C-alpha positions in Angstrom: -58.5 32.9 -44.3 -56.1 33.2 -47.2 -55.9 36.5 -49.0 -54.1 37.3 -52.3 -52.5 40.7 -52.2 -51.3 41.7 -55.6 -48.7 44.5 -55.7 -48.2 43.7 -52.0 -44.7 45.1 -51.7 -45.8 48.4 -53.2 -46.7 51.5 -51.2 -50.3 50.8 -50.4 -50.0 47.1 -50.7 -47.2 46.8 -48.1 -49.1 48.8 -45.5 -52.2 46.8 -46.0 -50.3 43.5 -45.9 -49.0 44.6 -42.4 -52.6 45.2 -41.1 -53.9 41.9 -42.6 -51.1 39.9 -40.9 -51.8 41.8 -37.6 -55.5 40.9 -37.9 -54.6 37.2 -38.3 -55.1 36.7 -42.0 -52.8 34.4 -44.0 -51.7 36.3 -47.1 -49.9 35.5 -50.4 -48.1 38.6 -51.7 -47.7 38.8 -55.5 -45.4 41.4 -57.0 -43.2 41.7 -60.1 -40.8 44.1 -58.3 -41.0 46.6 -61.2 -41.7 49.5 -58.8 -40.9 47.9 -55.4 -38.1 46.3 -53.5 -37.8 42.7 -52.1 -36.4 44.2 -48.9 -40.0 45.4 -48.1 -40.8 41.7 -47.4 -38.2 41.7 -44.6 -39.5 44.9 -43.1 -43.1 43.5 -43.1 -41.6 40.7 -41.0 -39.8 43.1 -38.7 -43.1 44.9 -38.0 -45.4 41.8 -37.7 -43.0 38.9 -36.8 -44.8 37.1 -39.7 -43.5 36.5 -43.2 -46.1 36.2 -45.9 -45.9 33.7 -48.8 -44.3 35.6 -51.7 -44.5 34.9 -55.5 -42.6 37.0 -58.0 -45.1 37.1 -60.8 -45.9 39.4 -63.8 -49.7 39.3 -63.8 -49.6 40.0 -67.6 -48.3 36.4 -67.8 -51.5 34.4 -68.2 -49.9 31.0 -67.5 -48.2 32.3 -64.4 -51.6 33.6 -63.1 -53.2 30.3 -63.8 -50.5 28.4 -61.9 -51.0 30.8 -59.0 -54.6 29.9 -58.7 -53.7 26.2 -59.0 -51.2 26.4 -56.2 -53.3 28.4 -53.7 -57.0 28.6 -52.6 -57.9 32.2 -52.0 -60.8 33.4 -49.8 -60.3 37.0 -50.9 -58.2 39.1 -53.3 -57.0 42.7 -52.9 -55.8 43.9 -56.3 -53.3 46.7 -56.0 -50.9 45.8 -58.8 -50.8 48.5 -61.4 -48.6 51.1 -62.9 -49.6 54.4 -61.3 -47.9 57.5 -62.6 -50.1 60.0 -64.3 -47.1 61.7 -65.9 -45.6 58.5 -67.2 -48.9 57.3 -68.5 -49.1 60.4 -70.8 -45.9 59.4 -72.4 -46.4 55.6 -72.5 -50.2 55.0 -72.7 -50.0 51.5 -74.2 -47.8 50.4 -71.2 -50.6 51.4 -68.8 -53.5 49.7 -70.7 -51.6 46.4 -71.2 -50.5 46.2 -67.6 -53.3 47.7 -65.6 -56.2 46.3 -67.7 -54.5 43.1 -68.9 -53.4 41.9 -65.5 -56.9 42.4 -64.1 -58.5 40.5 -67.0 -56.1 37.5 -66.4 -57.2 37.5 -62.7 -60.9 37.7 -63.7 -60.5 34.7 -66.1 -59.3 32.7 -63.1 -62.2 34.0 -60.9 -64.7 32.8 -63.5 -63.5 29.2 -62.9 -64.0 29.2 -59.2 -66.9 27.4 -57.7 -67.4 29.7 -54.7 -67.8 33.5 -54.8 -64.6 35.4 -54.2 -64.3 38.5 -52.0 -62.6 41.1 -54.3 -61.4 44.6 -53.5 -60.2 46.7 -56.4 -57.8 49.6 -56.1 -59.1 52.3 -58.3 -58.5 56.1 -58.3 -60.2 59.4 -58.2 -58.7 60.1 -61.6 -61.7 58.2 -63.1 -63.8 61.3 -62.5 -61.6 63.5 -64.7 -62.1 67.2 -63.8 -65.3 67.1 -61.9 -67.7 70.1 -62.3 -68.5 70.2 -58.6 -66.7 69.7 -55.3 -66.6 67.5 -53.3 -66.8 64.6 -55.6 -69.4 61.9 -54.8 -69.7 58.4 -56.2 -72.8 59.3 -58.2 -71.0 61.8 -60.4 -70.8 60.7 -64.1 -67.3 59.5 -65.0 -65.9 62.0 -67.5 -63.0 61.4 -69.9 -60.1 60.9 -67.6 -57.2 63.5 -68.0 -54.6 60.8 -68.3 -54.1 57.2 -69.7 -53.6 56.1 -66.1 -57.1 57.4 -65.2 -58.5 55.8 -68.4 -57.0 52.5 -67.5 -58.5 52.5 -64.0 -61.9 53.4 -65.6 -61.6 50.4 -68.0 -60.8 48.1 -65.1 -63.9 49.3 -63.3 -65.9 48.5 -66.5 -64.4 45.0 -66.6 -65.5 44.4 -63.0 -69.0 45.8 -63.7 -69.3 43.5 -66.7 -68.4 40.5 -64.5 -71.0 41.5 -62.0 -73.7 42.1 -64.6 -73.0 38.7 -66.2 -74.3 37.0 -63.1 -71.1 35.5 -61.8 -70.9 34.8 -58.0 -68.6 37.6 -57.2 -68.5 40.0 -54.2 -66.7 43.3 -55.1 -65.9 46.6 -53.5 -64.1 49.1 -55.6 -62.2 51.9 -53.8 -61.5 55.2 -55.5 -58.4 56.5 -53.7 -57.6 60.1 -53.5 -54.0 60.9 -52.6 -52.2 58.7 -50.1 -49.2 60.1 -48.2 -47.1 59.3 -45.2 -45.6 56.1 -43.8 -46.0 53.4 -41.2 -45.3 54.7 -37.6 -42.3 52.3 -37.4 -40.6 54.1 -40.3 -39.8 50.6 -41.7 -42.1 50.9 -44.7 -43.2 53.9 -46.7 -43.4 55.3 -50.2 -40.3 54.1 -52.0 -40.3 55.2 -55.6 -37.6 53.8 -57.9 -35.8 56.6 -59.6 -37.2 60.2 -59.7 -40.4 60.4 -57.7 -43.6 61.0 -59.6 -45.7 61.9 -56.5 -45.4 65.1 -54.6 -44.6 64.0 -51.0 -41.6 61.7 -51.8 -40.2 64.5 -54.0 -40.7 66.9 -51.1 -38.8 64.6 -48.6 -36.1 63.8 -51.1 -35.6 67.6 -51.7 -35.6 68.2 -47.9 -32.8 65.6 -47.3 -30.8 66.8 -50.3 -31.3 64.0 -52.8 -33.0 66.4 -55.1 -31.8 69.9 -55.7 -35.2 71.6 -56.0 -38.9 70.8 -56.0 -40.9 72.1 -59.0 -44.5 73.1 -58.4 -46.3 72.5 -61.7 -48.3 75.7 -62.3 -49.5 78.5 -60.0 -52.0 80.0 -62.3 -54.9 77.6 -61.7 -58.3 78.9 -60.5 -57.7 78.0 -56.8 -57.0 80.1 -53.7 -53.2 80.2 -54.3 -53.1 79.2 -57.9 -51.8 75.6 -57.3 -53.6 72.3 -57.7 -55.8 71.1 -54.9 -55.9 67.4 -53.7 -57.3 65.3 -50.9 -54.4 63.8 -49.1 -55.1 60.8 -46.9 -52.7 59.1 -44.5 -51.5 55.7 -45.8 -52.5 54.0 -42.5 -56.0 55.2 -42.9 -56.1 54.0 -46.5 -54.6 50.6 -45.4 -57.2 50.3 -42.7 -60.2 50.8 -45.0 -59.2 47.6 -46.9 -59.6 45.6 -43.7 -63.0 47.2 -43.1 -64.1 46.3 -46.7 -62.8 42.8 -46.5 -64.7 42.1 -43.3 -67.8 43.6 -45.0 -67.4 41.3 -48.0 -66.8 38.2 -45.8 -69.8 38.8 -43.6 -72.2 39.5 -46.4 -74.5 36.8 -47.7 -75.1 38.7 -50.9 -73.0 36.9 -53.6 -73.7 39.8 -56.0 -72.5 42.6 -53.7 -71.1 45.4 -55.8 -70.1 48.7 -54.2 -68.0 51.7 -55.1 -66.6 54.0 -52.5 -64.5 57.2 -52.4 -61.6 57.0 -49.9 -60.3 60.4 -48.8 -60.5 62.9 -46.0 -63.1 65.1 -47.6 -60.8 68.1 -47.4 -58.8 69.8 -50.2 -55.3 71.0 -49.7 -53.2 72.9 -52.3 -49.7 72.0 -53.3 -48.3 75.2 -51.6 -50.3 74.5 -48.5 -48.9 71.0 -48.3 -45.4 72.3 -48.7 -45.8 74.9 -45.9 -47.4 72.4 -43.5 -44.4 70.0 -44.2 -42.0 72.9 -43.5 -43.7 73.8 -40.3 -44.3 70.4 -38.8 -40.7 69.2 -39.5 -39.0 72.6 -39.0 -37.4 72.5 -42.4 -37.1 75.1 -45.2 -37.8 73.5 -48.6 -36.1 74.6 -51.8 -38.9 74.9 -54.4 -39.7 76.8 -57.6 -42.8 77.4 -59.7 -42.7 75.6 -63.1 -45.1 75.1 -66.0 -48.3 73.2 -65.7 -48.0 69.4 -66.2 -50.1 67.6 -68.7 -52.7 65.2 -67.2 -53.2 67.1 -63.9 -56.7 68.0 -62.9 -57.1 71.3 -61.1 -59.1 70.3 -58.0 -60.2 66.9 -56.6 -61.4 66.1 -53.1 -63.9 63.5 -51.9 -67.4 63.4 -50.6 -66.8 60.7 -48.0 -70.4 60.4 -46.7 -71.3 57.2 -48.5 -68.5 55.1 -46.9 -69.1 56.7 -43.5 -72.8 55.9 -43.6 -72.5 52.4 -45.1 -69.3 51.1 -43.5 -69.0 53.4 -40.5 -65.5 54.3 -41.6 -63.7 57.6 -41.6 -60.1 58.8 -41.4 -58.3 59.2 -38.1 -54.9 60.6 -38.9 -54.1 64.3 -39.5 -52.2 65.8 -42.4 -49.5 66.9 -40.0 -49.1 63.4 -38.8 -48.8 62.1 -42.3 -46.1 64.6 -43.3 -44.2 64.0 -40.1 -44.3 60.2 -40.7 -43.2 60.7 -44.3 -40.2 62.7 -43.1 -39.3 60.1 -40.5 -39.4 57.4 -43.2 -37.0 59.5 -45.4 -34.7 59.9 -42.4 -34.7 56.2 -41.7 -33.9 55.4 -45.3 -30.9 57.6 -45.1 -29.7 57.0 -41.6 -26.6 55.1 -42.7 -25.5 57.6 -45.3 
């Protein structure tokens, strides 16, 4: 079967691409390389001994998307491609709506032209919940106003998919609301590779630990949490990659052409920023240089998942520990800098 993986050279996309190839799927990776590196393609080959088809396409380009669907016949689509920085989205909201929502709409326009139902997995985010009133967060919670344009763009994408489903098109969809992926492939050949200054916590931790960054800033320690810092649900990237295989197999095996499901993907456990720093220090025997700074606009205080729905319906749950994730993230950073 041939699977389109948009954003397939990005962090989550590359790890999922590896598992797809190892499972015997043919994949077509589409990426505009705006926040990824073409060298990832070679590293996917080093891990799997298979090189996927690759197309450098900006999915906002409607003509290019149309040509993609003319050139290939897809049995499934996993749509990762999106801008993903909460902080950047606050400063450039229009960039996030035009890219994240616009690219999905172009793909949807092509799906509408297909004769057979497509198996579609959408990469959403726990940010669609805003600051939830209760913890853990389950899928039945009403979606509040997201705290950032990034979260708002993901919510709009979910609404686009729901509209397609409600209009009666033959379309099988699973939407995954990710919590916070961290870590790297056990080979240390692929991992989180931000271009420029990292927006996410763990790559900033590893870059500070190795000396690329002078100091890590913890944004606020006066929140209503046990230690005053924000709490998140951190999931190992390999667990997150694996769930896409589980969902794809569910879609392929389903005879329901109007299948439409939403699942949280996390560990079900909250960890504060300071807790995460201390675990990283302990597991890697490193002392990290960090300081407390002002709160950052767009950050929710606490977010961790109720994962019972995906466990009950798909028999899926995480396997990897937080310690393992932070160890793999450090190994990835060391591998990136081994020649320096």
